[in-house]
gemmi code that builds the backbone of each chain (N, CA, C; Angstrom):
import gemmi

chains = {
    "A": [
        ("SER", (-3.020, -0.778, -19.502), (-3.145, -0.666, -18.056), (-4.512, -1.182, -17.604)),
        ("ALA", (-4.651, -1.375, -16.291), (-5.886, -1.895, -15.743), (-7.020, -0.887, -15.884)),
        ("VAL", (-8.227, -1.413, -15.927), (-9.415, -0.562, -15.951), (-10.098, -0.689, -14.593)),
        ("ILE", (-10.386, 0.443, -13.979), (-10.982, 0.461, -12.644), (-12.379, 1.034, -12.718)),
        ("SER", (-13.310, 0.347, -12.083), (-14.664, 0.856, -11.942), (-14.868, 1.213, -10.487)),
        ("GLN", (-15.155, 2.457, -10.224), (-15.322, 2.920, -8.854), (-16.732, 3.473, -8.692)),
        ("LYS", (-17.386, 3.086, -7.600), (-18.725, 3.614, -7.365), (-19.034, 3.687, -5.886)),
        ("PRO", (-19.898, 4.622, -5.482), (-20.623, 5.541, -6.366), (-19.698, 6.640, -6.883)),
        ("SER", (-20.109, 7.317, -7.915), (-19.294, 8.416, -8.437), (-19.435, 9.650, -7.554)),
        ("ARG", (-20.553, 9.781, -6.925), (-20.759, 10.897, -5.996), (-21.889, 10.541, -5.039)),
        ("ASP", (-21.882, 11.191, -3.887), (-22.955, 10.994, -2.924), (-22.995, 12.167, -1.959)),
        ("ILE", (-24.169, 12.410, -1.474), (-24.366, 13.410, -0.422), (-24.906, 12.663, 0.774)),
        ("CYS", (-24.218, 12.773, 1.897), (-24.550, 11.965, 3.063), (-24.773, 12.847, 4.287)),
        ("GLN", (-25.563, 12.329, 5.203), (-25.804, 13.021, 6.462), (-24.651, 12.744, 7.417)),
        ("ARG", (-24.326, 13.734, 8.226), (-23.266, 13.512, 9.216), (-23.676, 12.409, 10.180)),
        ("GLY", (-22.681, 11.646, 10.598), (-22.925, 10.546, 11.514), (-23.182, 9.218, 10.825)),
        ("THR", (-23.433, 9.245, 9.519), (-23.657, 8.009, 8.780), (-22.345, 7.515, 8.180)),
        ("SER", (-22.417, 6.390, 7.480), (-21.231, 5.797, 6.851), (-21.506, 5.559, 5.376)),
        ("LEU", (-20.457, 5.596, 4.600), (-20.554, 5.330, 3.172), (-19.475, 4.335, 2.779)),
        ("THR", (-19.860, 3.338, 1.992), (-18.883, 2.375, 1.487), (-18.671, 2.602, 0.008)),
        ("ILE", (-17.415, 2.754, -0.353), (-17.010, 2.985, -1.738), (-16.410, 1.696, -2.287)),
        ("GLN", (-16.797, 1.349, -3.486), (-16.336, 0.109, -4.081), (-15.371, 0.384, -5.233)),
        ("CYS", (-14.411, -0.494, -5.365), (-13.416, -0.383, -6.435), (-13.227, -1.759, -7.060)),
        ("GLN", (-13.569, -1.878, -8.324), (-13.475, -3.144, -9.053), (-12.459, -2.984, -10.181)),
        ("VAL", (-11.519, -3.927, -10.257), (-10.477, -3.875, -11.281), (-10.694, -5.021, -12.266)),
        ("ASP", (-10.359, -4.779, -13.524), (-10.629, -5.803, -14.538), (-9.522, -6.852, -14.642)),
        ("SER", (-8.551, -6.793, -13.763), (-7.493, -7.797, -13.734), (-7.012, -7.964, -12.301)),
        ("GLN", (-6.333, -9.042, -12.043), (-5.865, -9.291, -10.680), (-4.654, -8.417, -10.367)),
        ("VAL", (-4.699, -7.784, -9.241), (-3.596, -6.920, -8.810), (-3.258, -7.224, -7.368)),
        ("THR", (-2.005, -7.126, -7.053), (-1.566, -7.436, -5.704), (-1.969, -6.342, -4.726)),
        ("MET", (-1.654, -5.126, -5.089), (-1.901, -4.021, -4.164), (-2.940, -3.066, -4.727)),
        ("MET", (-3.794, -2.591, -3.834), (-4.717, -1.518, -4.181), (-4.528, -0.410, -3.149)),
        ("PHE", (-4.718, 0.808, -3.590), (-4.427, 1.959, -2.744), (-5.643, 2.879, -2.710)),
        ("TRP", (-5.882, 3.442, -1.554), (-6.960, 4.407, -1.402), (-6.372, 5.773, -1.064)),
        ("TYR", (-6.833, 6.776, -1.825), (-6.372, 8.142, -1.636), (-7.562, 9.046, -1.307)),
        ("ARG", (-7.257, 10.159, -0.659), (-8.243, 11.198, -0.420), (-7.730, 12.506, -1.027)),
        ("GLN", (-8.638, 13.208, -1.661), (-8.312, 14.524, -2.202), (-9.306, 15.524, -1.637)),
        ("GLN", (-8.872, 16.276, -0.638), (-9.745, 17.273, -0.040), (-9.886, 18.462, -0.989)),
        ("PRO", (-10.967, 19.213, -0.840), (-11.256, 20.302, -1.793), (-10.066, 21.232, -2.013)),
        ("GLY", (-9.684, 21.390, -3.248), (-8.592, 22.292, -3.597), (-7.218, 21.810, -3.209)),
        ("GLN", (-7.102, 20.567, -2.811), (-5.809, 20.064, -2.350), (-5.347, 18.885, -3.192)),
        ("SER", (-4.169, 18.421, -2.865), (-3.599, 17.299, -3.592), (-4.082, 15.978, -2.992)),
        ("LEU", (-3.526, 14.898, -3.488), (-3.929, 13.579, -3.021), (-3.086, 13.145, -1.840)),
        ("THR", (-3.748, 12.492, -0.910), (-3.066, 11.931, 0.252), (-3.412, 10.459, 0.349)),
        ("LEU", (-2.402, 9.640, 0.498), (-2.626, 8.207, 0.604), (-3.255, 7.885, 1.952)),
        ("ILE", (-4.358, 7.152, 1.919), (-5.016, 6.719, 3.159), (-4.418, 5.393, 3.613)),
        ("ALA", (-4.428, 4.421, 2.703), (-3.987, 3.082, 3.097), (-3.688, 2.242, 1.870)),
        ("THR", (-2.958, 1.177, 2.112), (-2.642, 0.172, 1.105), (-3.380, -1.104, 1.473)),
        ("ALA", (-4.059, -1.683, 0.499), (-4.876, -2.870, 0.761), (-4.309, -4.062, 0.007)),
        ("ASN", (-3.878, -5.065, 0.744), (-3.417, -6.311, 0.159), (-4.454, -7.391, 0.407)),
        ("GLN", (-4.596, -8.279, -0.525), (-5.543, -9.361, -0.364), (-5.057, -10.326, 0.708)),
        ("GLY", (-5.929, -10.673, 1.620), (-5.610, -11.657, 2.639), (-4.937, -11.123, 3.880)),
        ("SER", (-4.773, -9.810, 3.951), (-4.179, -9.238, 5.158), (-4.851, -7.904, 5.470)),
        ("GLU", (-4.608, -7.417, 6.670), (-5.178, -6.120, 7.038), (-4.521, -5.007, 6.238)),
        ("ALA", (-5.279, -3.992, 6.001), (-4.741, -2.843, 5.273), (-3.693, -2.127, 6.124)),
        ("THR", (-2.776, -1.493, 5.456), (-1.739, -0.699, 6.117), (-2.097, 0.769, 5.978)),
        ("TYR", (-2.264, 1.444, 7.106), (-2.738, 2.831, 7.113), (-1.570, 3.801, 7.249)),
        ("GLU", (-1.719, 4.913, 6.579), (-0.735, 5.994, 6.692), (-1.011, 6.810, 7.954)),
        ("SER", (-0.010, 7.571, 8.299), (-0.139, 8.412, 9.489), (-1.332, 9.352, 9.360)),
        ("GLY", (-2.126, 9.384, 10.397), (-3.297, 10.262, 10.402), (-4.578, 9.571, 9.998)),
        ("PHE", (-4.485, 8.335, 9.590), (-5.662, 7.560, 9.188), (-5.724, 6.293, 10.025)),
        ("VAL", (-6.936, 5.953, 10.484), (-7.102, 4.792, 11.344), (-8.203, 3.892, 10.824)),
        ("ILE", (-8.078, 2.626, 11.203), (-8.989, 1.613, 10.687), (-10.419, 1.850, 11.134)),
        ("ASP", (-10.620, 2.361, 12.328), (-11.981, 2.575, 12.828), (-12.720, 3.609, 11.989)),
        ("LYS", (-12.010, 4.570, 11.461), (-12.617, 5.620, 10.666), (-12.719, 5.209, 9.190)),
        ("PHE", (-11.739, 4.480, 8.713), (-11.685, 4.100, 7.300), (-11.446, 2.599, 7.145)),
        ("PRO", (-12.393, 1.783, 7.566), (-12.200, 0.341, 7.396), (-12.147, -0.035, 5.917)),
        ("ILE", (-11.271, -0.961, 5.605), (-11.035, -1.385, 4.227), (-11.179, -2.883, 4.139)),
        ("SER", (-11.811, -3.339, 3.086), (-11.869, -4.770, 2.812), (-11.159, -5.060, 1.501)),
        ("ARG", (-10.586, -6.256, 1.418), (-9.915, -6.686, 0.181), (-10.155, -8.189, 0.053)),
        ("PRO", (-11.356, -8.575, -0.324), (-11.714, -9.994, -0.305), (-11.049, -10.821, -1.400)),
        ("ASN", (-10.654, -10.185, -2.489), (-9.986, -10.917, -3.566), (-9.064, -9.965, -4.327)),
        ("LEU", (-8.463, -10.473, -5.393), (-7.425, -9.705, -6.093), (-7.988, -8.680, -7.080)),
        ("THR", (-9.310, -8.573, -7.175), (-9.877, -7.613, -8.125), (-10.822, -6.612, -7.468)),
        ("PHE", (-10.956, -6.646, -6.174), (-11.995, -5.837, -5.535), (-11.535, -5.331, -4.176)),
        ("SER", (-11.975, -4.114, -3.854), (-11.724, -3.554, -2.531), (-12.826, -2.557, -2.211)),
        ("THR", (-13.082, -2.379, -0.927), (-13.995, -1.330, -0.488), (-13.328, -0.485, 0.575)),
        ("LEU", (-13.703, 0.775, 0.591), (-13.303, 1.726, 1.630), (-14.586, 2.269, 2.239)),
        ("THR", (-14.701, 2.212, 3.548), (-15.844, 2.791, 4.239), (-15.402, 4.043, 4.970)),
        ("VAL", (-16.139, 5.108, 4.801), (-15.920, 6.327, 5.567), (-16.980, 6.317, 6.673)),
        ("SER", (-16.538, 6.187, 7.902), (-17.446, 5.949, 9.018), (-17.744, 7.223, 9.804)),
        ("ASN", (-18.929, 7.250, 10.383), (-19.310, 8.350, 11.277), (-18.898, 9.691, 10.668)),
        ("MET", (-19.426, 9.957, 9.517), (-18.949, 11.083, 8.711), (-19.260, 12.435, 9.320)),
        ("SER", (-18.374, 13.355, 9.063), (-18.547, 14.765, 9.416), (-18.266, 15.588, 8.161)),
        ("PRO", (-18.638, 16.857, 8.174), (-18.381, 17.686, 6.981), (-16.911, 17.707, 6.560)),
        ("GLU", (-16.011, 17.503, 7.512), (-14.579, 17.492, 7.190), (-14.189, 16.305, 6.311)),
        ("ASP", (-15.049, 15.317, 6.219), (-14.773, 14.160, 5.364), (-15.174, 14.407, 3.913)),
        ("SER", (-15.753, 15.538, 3.643), (-16.122, 15.875, 2.262), (-14.862, 15.959, 1.417)),
        ("SER", (-14.746, 15.082, 0.454), (-13.536, 14.953, -0.350), (-13.852, 14.114, -1.570)),
        ("ILE", (-12.850, 13.986, -2.414), (-12.883, 12.963, -3.457), (-12.028, 11.798, -2.980)),
        ("TYR", (-12.576, 10.608, -3.042), (-11.845, 9.413, -2.651), (-11.545, 8.611, -3.922)),
        ("LEU", (-10.286, 8.214, -4.052), (-9.874, 7.503, -5.260), (-9.154, 6.222, -4.899)),
        ("CYS", (-9.420, 5.188, -5.667), (-8.622, 3.974, -5.531), (-7.629, 3.927, -6.677)),
        ("SER", (-6.567, 3.219, -6.448), (-5.484, 3.129, -7.418), (-4.890, 1.730, -7.369)),
        ("VAL", (-4.394, 1.281, -8.492), (-3.743, -0.030, -8.522), (-2.435, 0.070, -9.267)),
        ("GLU", (-1.566, -0.841, -8.931), (-0.326, -1.001, -9.669), (-0.496, -2.271, -10.489)),
        ("SER", (-0.633, -2.117, -11.766), (-0.852, -3.283, -12.614), (0.458, -3.685, -13.293)),
        ("GLN", (0.376, -4.625, -14.185), (1.579, -5.136, -14.843), (2.293, -4.018, -15.585)),
        ("SER", (3.578, -4.230, -15.793), (4.408, -3.282, -16.533), (4.441, -1.918, -15.861)),
        ("TYR", (4.354, -1.915, -14.545), (4.479, -0.679, -13.779), (3.455, 0.361, -14.196)),
        ("GLY", (2.259, -0.094, -14.515), (1.214, 0.857, -14.808), (0.485, 1.265, -13.545)),
        ("TYR", (0.288, 2.533, -13.370), (-0.446, 3.019, -12.216), (-1.730, 3.646, -12.717)),
        ("THR", (-2.826, 3.123, -12.261), (-4.130, 3.559, -12.746), (-4.986, 3.992, -11.582)),
        ("PHE", (-5.748, 5.057, -11.797), (-6.677, 5.544, -10.794), (-8.109, 5.355, -11.259)),
        ("GLY", (-8.984, 5.104, -10.296), (-10.399, 5.143, -10.586), (-10.848, 6.573, -10.812)),
        ("SER", (-12.069, 6.730, -11.253), (-12.586, 8.064, -11.567), (-12.962, 8.849, -10.315)),
        ("GLY", (-12.953, 8.183, -9.172), (-13.163, 8.905, -7.928), (-14.605, 8.907, -7.461)),
        ("THR", (-14.760, 9.081, -6.155), (-16.068, 9.247, -5.521), (-16.072, 10.607, -4.854)),
        ("ARG", (-16.956, 11.460, -5.313), (-17.051, 12.807, -4.726), (-18.071, 12.774, -3.608)),
        ("LEU", (-17.583, 12.900, -2.386), (-18.430, 12.794, -1.198), (-18.662, 14.173, -0.595)),
        ("THR", (-19.927, 14.465, -0.347), (-20.310, 15.691, 0.363), (-21.066, 15.281, 1.607)),
        ("VAL", (-20.629, 15.758, 2.749), (-21.283, 15.444, 4.021), (-21.981, 16.710, 4.516)),
        ("VAL", (-23.269, 16.559, 4.779), (-24.047, 17.737, 5.202), (-24.582, 17.566, 6.614)),
    ],
    "B": [
        ("ALA", (12.230, 11.411, 4.046), (10.895, 11.233, 3.476), (10.843, 11.915, 2.112)),
        ("GLN", (10.056, 11.354, 1.247), (9.950, 11.919, -0.085), (8.985, 13.086, -0.095)),
        ("SER", (9.225, 14.028, -0.985), (8.329, 15.174, -1.114), (8.368, 15.689, -2.542)),
        ("VAL", (7.330, 16.418, -2.901), (7.219, 16.974, -4.247), (6.778, 18.418, -4.135)),
        ("THR", (7.413, 19.282, -4.898), (7.044, 20.687, -4.934), (6.694, 21.082, -6.357)),
        ("GLN", (5.522, 21.627, -6.505), (5.134, 22.231, -7.773), (5.033, 23.729, -7.512)),
        ("PRO", (6.024, 24.490, -7.945), (6.110, 25.905, -7.543), (4.978, 26.781, -8.069)),
        ("ASP", (4.389, 26.391, -9.172), (3.365, 27.223, -9.804), (1.987, 26.689, -9.488)),
        ("ILE", (1.205, 27.482, -8.760), (-0.145, 27.051, -8.405), (-1.067, 27.139, -9.623)),
        ("HIS", (-0.855, 28.214, -10.408), (-1.739, 28.458, -11.535), (-0.898, 29.017, -12.692)),
        ("ILE", (-1.121, 28.479, -13.876), (-0.448, 28.968, -15.080), (-1.483, 29.207, -16.160)),
        ("THR", (-1.332, 30.317, -16.868), (-2.205, 30.620, -17.991), (-1.350, 30.745, -19.248)),
        ("VAL", (-1.730, 30.025, -20.282), (-1.038, 30.123, -21.564), (-2.073, 30.275, -22.667)),
        ("SER", (-1.628, 30.820, -23.771), (-2.501, 30.951, -24.928), (-2.496, 29.661, -25.730)),
        ("GLU", (-3.629, 29.371, -26.344), (-3.706, 28.175, -27.168), (-2.659, 28.247, -28.268)),
        ("GLY", (-1.943, 27.145, -28.470), (-0.877, 27.096, -29.459), (0.485, 27.430, -28.903)),
        ("ALA", (0.533, 28.021, -27.721), (1.819, 28.356, -27.108), (2.412, 27.121, -26.449)),
        ("SER", (3.697, 27.206, -26.140), (4.356, 26.094, -25.461), (4.079, 26.166, -23.961)),
        ("LEU", (4.290, 25.033, -23.318), (3.971, 24.913, -21.899), (5.098, 24.196, -21.178)),
        ("GLU", (5.428, 24.676, -20.000), (6.315, 23.937, -19.109), (5.784, 24.044, -17.695)),
        ("LEU", (5.538, 22.922, -17.082), (5.102, 22.858, -15.686), (6.254, 22.296, -14.861)),
        ("ARG", (6.566, 22.993, -13.782), (7.732, 22.624, -12.995), (7.403, 21.652, -11.875)),
        ("CYS", (8.346, 20.801, -11.612), (8.220, 19.827, -10.527), (9.599, 19.568, -9.950)),
        ("ASN", (9.722, 19.736, -8.656), (10.957, 19.392, -7.956), (10.641, 18.356, -6.894)),
        ("TYR", (11.531, 17.428, -6.719), (11.266, 16.345, -5.786), (12.418, 16.209, -4.800)),
        ("SER", (12.112, 15.525, -3.728), (13.127, 15.164, -2.747), (12.962, 13.691, -2.451)),
        ("TYR", (14.044, 12.944, -2.698), (13.979, 11.499, -2.462), (15.386, 10.973, -2.334)),
        ("GLY", (15.578, 10.001, -1.470), (16.920, 9.546, -1.154), (17.575, 8.678, -2.199)),
        ("ALA", (16.800, 8.098, -3.072), (17.376, 7.198, -4.078), (16.837, 7.609, -5.442)),
        ("THR", (17.054, 6.782, -6.423), (16.492, 7.074, -7.744), (14.980, 6.937, -7.666)),
        ("PRO", (14.286, 7.996, -7.955), (12.837, 7.961, -7.751), (12.073, 7.408, -8.951)),
        ("TYR", (10.876, 6.992, -8.681), (9.895, 6.818, -9.738), (9.135, 8.152, -9.801)),
        ("LEU", (8.969, 8.689, -10.973), (8.343, 9.999, -11.122), (7.177, 9.913, -12.084)),
        ("PHE", (6.131, 10.659, -11.786), (4.912, 10.582, -12.561), (4.327, 11.984, -12.773)),
        ("TRP", (3.627, 12.127, -13.862), (2.756, 13.267, -14.076), (1.355, 12.743, -14.379)),
        ("TYR", (0.369, 13.340, -13.663), (-1.026, 12.998, -13.865), (-1.786, 14.264, -14.251)),
        ("VAL", (-2.893, 14.053, -14.962), (-3.784, 15.155, -15.275), (-5.169, 14.834, -14.714)),
        ("GLN", (-5.810, 15.849, -14.175), (-7.150, 15.692, -13.622), (-8.042, 16.775, -14.207)),
        ("SER", (-8.986, 16.365, -15.021), (-9.958, 17.311, -15.557), (-11.046, 17.540, -14.513)),
        ("PRO", (-11.738, 18.663, -14.580), (-12.743, 18.974, -13.563), (-13.743, 17.834, -13.346)),
        ("GLY", (-13.904, 17.440, -12.094), (-14.860, 16.404, -11.748), (-14.449, 15.001, -12.136)),
        ("GLN", (-13.209, 14.849, -12.563), (-12.748, 13.542, -13.040), (-11.676, 12.974, -12.112)),
        ("GLY", (-11.351, 11.698, -12.335), (-10.241, 11.090, -11.625), (-8.932, 11.480, -12.263)),
        ("LEU", (-7.893, 10.773, -11.934), (-6.569, 11.088, -12.443), (-6.210, 10.190, -13.618)),
        ("GLN", (-5.542, 10.773, -14.588), (-5.051, 10.025, -15.723), (-3.540, 10.169, -15.784)),
        ("LEU", (-2.849, 9.050, -15.911), (-1.397, 9.073, -15.985), (-0.959, 9.592, -17.348)),
        ("LEU", (-0.142, 10.656, -17.341), (0.386, 11.201, -18.584), (1.680, 10.504, -18.988)),
        ("LEU", (2.550, 10.321, -18.026), (3.827, 9.678, -18.300), (4.499, 9.320, -16.982)),
        ("LYS", (5.516, 8.494, -17.093), (6.234, 8.052, -15.908), (7.702, 7.858, -16.250)),
        ("TYR", (8.545, 8.026, -15.239), (9.977, 7.760, -15.378), (10.392, 6.790, -14.293)),
        ("PHE", (11.042, 5.707, -14.723), (11.593, 4.763, -13.763), (13.111, 4.699, -13.876)),
        ("SER", (13.591, 4.655, -15.111), (15.031, 4.572, -15.348), (15.262, 4.762, -16.841)),
        ("GLY", (16.539, 4.809, -17.224), (16.868, 4.876, -18.644), (16.850, 6.285, -19.180)),
        ("ASP", (16.348, 6.438, -20.380), (16.332, 7.721, -21.066), (15.652, 8.771, -20.190)),
        ("THR", (16.326, 9.876, -19.998), (15.794, 10.894, -19.085), (14.706, 11.735, -19.718)),
        ("LEU", (14.518, 11.652, -21.006), (13.427, 12.348, -21.677), (12.325, 11.328, -21.943)),
        ("VAL", (11.201, 11.559, -21.336), (10.109, 10.594, -21.375), (8.959, 11.157, -22.202)),
        ("GLN", (8.467, 10.352, -23.082), (7.315, 10.757, -23.895), (6.046, 10.189, -23.284)),
        ("GLY", (4.998, 10.980, -23.285), (3.745, 10.535, -22.714), (2.595, 10.641, -23.706)),
        ("ILE", (1.406, 10.563, -23.167), (0.225, 10.674, -24.012), (-0.110, 12.139, -24.250)),
        ("LYS", (-0.948, 12.388, -25.217), (-1.472, 13.720, -25.519), (-0.374, 14.705, -25.897)),
        ("GLY", (0.759, 14.219, -26.363), (1.816, 15.109, -26.819), (2.699, 15.671, -25.736)),
        ("PHE", (2.565, 15.186, -24.516), (3.381, 15.660, -23.403), (4.700, 14.891, -23.313)),
        ("GLU", (5.691, 15.568, -22.785), (6.962, 14.945, -22.471), (7.495, 15.536, -21.181)),
        ("ALA", (8.408, 14.837, -20.560), (9.022, 15.338, -19.332), (10.477, 14.919, -19.315)),
        ("GLU", (11.288, 15.720, -18.683), (12.723, 15.451, -18.613), (13.161, 15.326, -17.171)),
        ("PHE", (13.782, 14.239, -16.862), (14.330, 13.992, -15.528), (15.734, 14.570, -15.471)),
        ("LYS", (15.948, 15.471, -14.529), (17.278, 16.047, -14.321), (17.681, 15.784, -12.879)),
        ("ARG", (18.535, 14.799, -12.717), (18.937, 14.407, -11.372), (19.661, 15.542, -10.655)),
        ("SER", (20.502, 16.259, -11.369), (21.312, 17.313, -10.741), (20.439, 18.437, -10.200)),
        ("GLN", (19.266, 18.596, -10.778), (18.352, 19.653, -10.343), (17.163, 19.100, -9.570)),
        ("SER", (17.125, 17.792, -9.392), (15.980, 17.154, -8.718), (14.675, 17.640, -9.318)),
        ("SER", (14.641, 17.634, -10.648), (13.458, 18.145, -11.321), (12.914, 17.132, -12.316)),
        ("PHE", (11.644, 17.315, -12.598), (10.953, 16.464, -13.578), (9.875, 17.337, -14.202)),
        ("ASN", (10.277, 18.265, -15.038), (9.362, 19.238, -15.608), (8.602, 18.668, -16.799)),
        ("LEU", (7.361, 19.050, -16.870), (6.459, 18.589, -17.931), (6.395, 19.640, -19.028)),
        ("ARG", (6.435, 19.206, -20.271), (6.426, 20.156, -21.384), (5.462, 19.698, -22.475)),
        ("LYS", (4.972, 20.701, -23.193), (4.197, 20.426, -24.399), (4.466, 21.558, -25.370)),
        ("PRO", (4.794, 21.261, -26.611), (5.187, 22.331, -27.540), (4.046, 23.243, -27.963)),
        ("SER", (2.824, 22.714, -28.005), (1.695, 23.518, -28.454), (0.451, 23.091, -27.690)),
        ("VAL", (-0.040, 23.991, -26.863), (-1.153, 23.657, -25.973), (-2.487, 23.786, -26.694)),
        ("HIS", (-3.384, 22.877, -26.396), (-4.745, 22.886, -26.939), (-5.703, 23.270, -25.830)),
        ("TRP", (-6.843, 23.814, -26.208), (-7.815, 24.250, -25.196), (-8.229, 23.090, -24.288)),
        ("SER", (-8.230, 21.867, -24.828), (-8.632, 20.708, -24.046), (-7.595, 20.314, -22.993)),
        ("ASP", (-6.434, 20.950, -23.032), (-5.410, 20.657, -22.020), (-5.677, 21.367, -20.700)),
        ("ALA", (-6.636, 22.255, -20.672), (-6.959, 22.960, -19.431), (-7.413, 21.952, -18.379)),
        ("ALA", (-6.703, 21.908, -17.279), (-6.951, 20.898, -16.241), (-5.996, 21.178, -15.094)),
        ("GLU", (-6.009, 20.290, -14.125), (-5.023, 20.365, -13.057), (-4.017, 19.242, -13.260)),
        ("TYR", (-2.757, 19.583, -13.046), (-1.665, 18.653, -13.294), (-0.929, 18.375, -11.988)),
        ("PHE", (-0.722, 17.103, -11.731), (-0.043, 16.679, -10.506), (1.229, 15.925, -10.846)),
        ("CYS", (2.276, 16.312, -10.178), (3.532, 15.580, -10.231), (3.580, 14.683, -8.993)),
        ("ALA", (4.122, 13.491, -9.142), (4.188, 12.579, -8.007), (5.517, 11.832, -8.019)),
        ("VAL", (5.993, 11.520, -6.838), (7.193, 10.696, -6.692), (6.796, 9.451, -5.946)),
        ("GLY", (7.307, 8.318, -6.410), (6.899, 7.059, -5.821), (8.071, 6.271, -5.317)),
        ("ALA", (7.820, 5.585, -4.213), (8.841, 4.699, -3.671), (8.672, 3.312, -4.223)),
        ("GLY", (7.841, 3.207, -5.192), (7.527, 1.892, -5.738), (6.274, 1.356, -5.086)),
        ("ALA", (5.795, 0.238, -5.605), (4.617, -0.412, -5.048), (3.419, 0.517, -4.972)),
        ("GLY", (3.382, 1.481, -5.849), (2.187, 2.302, -5.954), (2.020, 3.381, -4.918)),
        ("LYS", (2.843, 3.427, -3.897), (2.706, 4.475, -2.881), (3.376, 5.734, -3.391)),
        ("SER", (2.599, 6.694, -3.706), (3.135, 7.918, -4.284), (2.835, 9.116, -3.415)),
        ("THR", (3.734, 10.069, -3.440), (3.533, 11.361, -2.804), (3.280, 12.376, -3.898)),
        ("PHE", (2.205, 13.130, -3.748), (1.791, 14.052, -4.793), (2.156, 15.480, -4.430)),
        ("GLY", (2.449, 16.257, -5.483), (2.566, 17.691, -5.296), (1.191, 18.307, -5.131)),
        ("ASP", (1.166, 19.593, -4.882), (-0.095, 20.281, -4.645), (-0.860, 20.580, -5.920)),
        ("GLY", (-0.221, 20.349, -7.052), (-0.922, 20.535, -8.315), (-0.705, 21.906, -8.918)),
        ("THR", (-0.799, 21.974, -10.233), (-0.762, 23.223, -10.994), (-2.000, 23.271, -11.874)),
        ("THR", (-2.757, 24.333, -11.731), (-3.949, 24.499, -12.560), (-3.579, 25.220, -13.840)),
        ("LEU", (-3.886, 24.626, -14.949), (-3.580, 25.210, -16.257), (-4.840, 25.795, -16.876)),
        ("THR", (-4.771, 27.062, -17.207), (-5.832, 27.727, -17.960), (-5.299, 28.021, -19.349)),
        ("VAL", (-6.122, 27.760, -20.349), (-5.722, 28.001, -21.738), (-6.587, 29.118, -22.305)),
        ("LYS", (-5.944, 30.173, -22.730), (-6.665, 31.304, -23.342), (-6.846, 31.069, -24.833)),
        ("PRO", (-8.016, 31.456, -25.352), (-8.233, 31.257, -26.796), (-7.355, 32.180, -27.638)),
    ],
}
model = gemmi.Model(1)
for chain_id, residues in chains.items():
    chain = gemmi.Chain(chain_id)
    for i, (resn, *xyz) in enumerate(residues, 1):
        res = gemmi.Residue()
        res.name, res.seqid = resn, gemmi.SeqId(i, " ")
        for name, pos in zip(("N", "CA", "C"), xyz):
            atom = gemmi.Atom()
            atom.name, atom.element = name, gemmi.Element(name[0])
            atom.pos, atom.b_iso = gemmi.Position(*pos), 0.0
            res.add_atom(atom)
        chain.add_residue(res)
    model.add_chain(chain)
structure = gemmi.Structure()
structure.add_model(model)
structure.setup_entities()
């Protein structure tokens, strides 16, 4: 399966600021996915990122709050904008690689103070 | 819409004992089903997946799961639990293309 490098692994940010999370894959993949895991909860899909087109957002998530870039087939970024304490979560990227392998990055643990 | 229910929030087993984690799903067609494990402070690791074919699926770390269409279940099993298996386990159903719906997770504690 694909190997994903996600960074930063953790950060503590001031409210009102923005953080950009990077996800690098060691092989070309068509789709990349961004998930959020709020404290003590399960994963929720934020958006699907395809190369060369705008990301597709799930209900409850908007581009202004979570802008996503997908400049090529191995890289994507998720920005958490104008952060508030409610954005404190683990953010994970995921890819669907060859042979129906689904791989997750190690996650970014974000704390907003 | 697809959904996943993991009825057990927390399970405690003794080391060496057998384990079964329950997962029930709701989906209109033949689902893609997954089990992931998340150790504290870590990302998710795929244990096993079911797409089609043999309903008993073997995964990594000695885990297996059985797809039962009649019961809409995909329970995870391990015959002998190790202390290192203590983690949170997530069942997920996918519509394909990587978009998965996750259950709320089951936290496994292993007693020495």
